[in-house]
N, C-alpha and C positions, 0 to 999 in steps of 0.2 A: 277325451282326449283331441276328437276332432274341436270341441270348442277352445282348448286351451293354443291349439296351432293356428286358429283363427285369429284371435285376440293377439297372438304372437305376430302373425303376420301385418295385423291391422297395427299394431304398436312399432313394427320395425319402419313400416312406412312413415307411420306417423314420426317417429324422431328424424329419420331423413329428411323430413321439411322443417327441423326446428333449426331457427337460425344461430341461437343459442349453441349449438353442438358446433354447427359449420362456422363461427365466430371462434370457439374454444380451438377446432381442430388447426384453422387457419393459423391461430396464434401460435400455437403449438410447434407447425410443419414451417412458419417463419422462424419463430424463435429456436429452434433446432439448426436450420441451415446457417444463422447468423453465429450461432455459438461455433458451432464448426468452422464456419471462414471466418472469424475474430482468431479463434486460438490458432488457426491453419497458419494464419500471418503471424503471430507470436510464434508458432514453432518455428516458419521461415528466418525469422528474424533471431530468437536466439539462439538456433542452431549455427548462423553465421557467425555471431557474435555471442559467442557464451562468457568470456571475460567481464561483458557489462552485466551479470545478471548473478552479480554475489558470488557465493559460494562454488556456482557454476564453474567458474576457472578452474576448480579443483577436479571437475570428474571429464573423461572423454568424452567425445562429440557424442558418439552412439549411446550412450548411459544417458547423454542428459536428453539425446531426442527420447528414448522412452520413457525419461520421467515425465515429460510434456505430453506424450502419448496417454500416460496413466492421467494427468491432470484432466486430459481432456475428458476421457471416460469417467471419472468419477464427477464431472460437472455434468456429464449426458444423464446419468443417472439420477443428479437431482432434479435436471430438466425433466427429464421422462417422468418422474413421481409426482412433480406438481403439476403436470398438464395431462396426469390420468386421475388425480384428483379431481380437476376441474371439469374433465368430463364425467365421472362420475356425481357432482355434486349436478350437472347440467341433467343427466339421465334421472337421476334421482326426482329434482325438482319437477320432470314434467311427464316422466312415464306413465302416472296414475294421476296426478292433481289434477292436468288439465281435464281427463274426462268425468272428471268426479264433479269439479266445478262448471263443466259444459253442459254437463246434462245427457253426455254420450252415454256414460255409462248405464242410466235410465234404459236406454233403447238396448244395450248389449245383455243385460237382465233378463231383459221382457222375452230376449230368446232362450231357446234352450242352453245356456252359458251360466252354471254355477258360479258362483263366487270364490270358488277353490278354482276350478280351470280358468274363471279370468286371473288369478292370484296368479300361476301357474305360468299363463303366458305373458302377463307383465314380467315376471320375475325373468323368465326364458328369455324374452326381448332385450329387457334391462342388460343382461349378462352379455347376450351376443354382440350388440351393437357396441358395449365397452371394449370388448375384447376385439373389434374389428378397427374400429378407431385407434385405439393405444395398440394395436397392431401395426397399422398402417404409419405411426409415428416410429416404431421401433423397428421396420422395415427403411424408413427414412433414415433414421440414426446410425443403422447398419451399412448403407452404402456411404454415409458420411464418414464411418472410421473409414473407409479404405485410403481417404487422405492422408491418414497417419499412420499407414503399412499393416492395417488389421494384426490379427493373433491375437487379439481380447474378445471373439466373437462367446466364448461360453459362459464370460461373465457378463458379458450384456444380456443372454438369454436367462441366466438366473437372475439376476437384477426384475428382468422383466415378468419374470414369471410372480414375484413376490410384488412386485408393483401393481400389477392385473389384482393379487389377492387381495390385498389391503384396497385398493379402489372397490372392491366389490362389497368389503365389508361398511367402507363408507355410503357407497350408493344403498345400501338396505336400509341403514339408519334414515339417510333423507328420504326413500321411501316411506317408512314407516311412519317418520313424522309428517310429513307431506299429506297422509292421509286423514290427519286430523286437524291439521294448522295451516295457513296459510305460507305458501312454498318457500318464501325469501327466512322467513321465520325458522323452517325446519329446516332451512341451510344452516342458519347460523347457529341454532341451537346443537344441530350434529358436527359444527367444527369448534365448537367451544367442547364437545365432549369427547371429542376423537381425538383431535388436535393438542388440545390444552390439558382437558383434565387425565384425558389416559395418556399423554405424553409426557406430562409431569410423574406419573405415577412409574412409568415404564422407565423413565430415566432415573429418577430415583433408586427403584428397585436394580438398574444394571450398575450403578456407579457404586451403589451397598455389595451385591455381589463381586465386584472388582478392586472391593475392599479400599477404596477410598472414601466411603464412609463408615468407619469403625465401632458406631452406636448398633449397641445389637437391638435394642428396643425398636429403632427406628428400621433396621433390617427387618424385623419379625412383621413389624406394622405395614413394611411394604410386601414382601413377600405376601400377606395374606391379600393388600388392595390388589396387587398383579395379575390373581388368578380371578378377580371380579369385574376385568375389563377385556376388550379384545387385543391382541395381541399383533404389532406389526411385524409382518413377515420379514426376515433380513436374511439375506443370500451370504453365501460365503465372499462374492465378490467384495464387497464394503471393507470387510478387515483385510483381504489378501492384497486390493490395492493400498488401503494403508501402510501394512507392513512392506510391502515393496517399494512405495514412496519413501519410506525412512532407510531402506534398505540401500536404495540408489542416492540418497542425497547424502549417502555416508554416514548417517547417525547410526546411534545404537538403538536396539530394539527397547521399547521403554514400554514396561508393564501400564505405568501408572498414566501414561499416556494412550495406552490400547484399552486401557479400561471404560474409557470413555466413546469407545467405537463398540456396537452390539455386537455380539457374538452371531455366529450362522443361528437361525432355528432349528430347534431339532423337533424330533416326534412330537415330544406332549403339545410345543408349541403350535405344531400343525395340525394335532389333532384338536387343539384348546379352538383353531381356527375355523376348521370345521363345526365344532360345536356351535362355534360363535353365528355362521352363517347359516345355520338351521334355526337358532333362535330367534336374529332378525327377520329371514326370512318366516318364520312360523308367527311375528309380530306384525309384518307383511299382511299376512293371510286374517288374523283378529281383527287387525285395522278395518281391510276391507270388509268383513263380516258383520262388523259394527257399524260401519257406517251408513247409515241412512240415506239412502238416495232415491 
């Protein structure tokens, strides 16, 4: 336990010195400010001149203001997801890789620190670092939401939990791969696996469940593939915002359109996330144990 704590403290100190994480954080912070500021300007212009925005002339000013607020929150969710993934890749590429490549791991293992304690310390520090950095961005986002009147704080909280959970999986994949290969190649491989392959499987599975794809063979195949890859957790905020935007804009709720929006993750998806985290954490330990240093 003492060894894991020592490794964790050392890793957090090292992560705080990584310029790539500082760059990602600064870009994220400035990006959220730019997003909020830009949409606030649009918010004010559109509110004062709703007739210049197409169908907006058919709704009252309060309803249109609410629509723009929902639009801001939707973009904010997307921005947080992107920056959380960047932070996850940054931590995954550096937390273990640099110790192994620089030879620092040799001096660590020469002390009474087992590889299991080393792995636990690294994972704890990586998760803590991710939560702190993304949490700071979320606090900034929450403050910017005051520009739009607030009222959607619970949606932000739910989405933040889903974003952090998904980022943890990505980070663990990069950590396990970076133990075996160059960290840049590890990041590329993790991106292709998680964002491309897994993303395609999850999207087709969702469309099949929503009735967009009627082929039973395709549905059965992707039902099986879906339970072989990590599931991206989704909060109820995404679908709630989509439904609210449809209603506010005067449209009729379209089940076919909503089929392209993932439903909130259920108990099965959460349990699968826990299992996935344990599997990839185990792979990180296996990689550290097998790595010759």
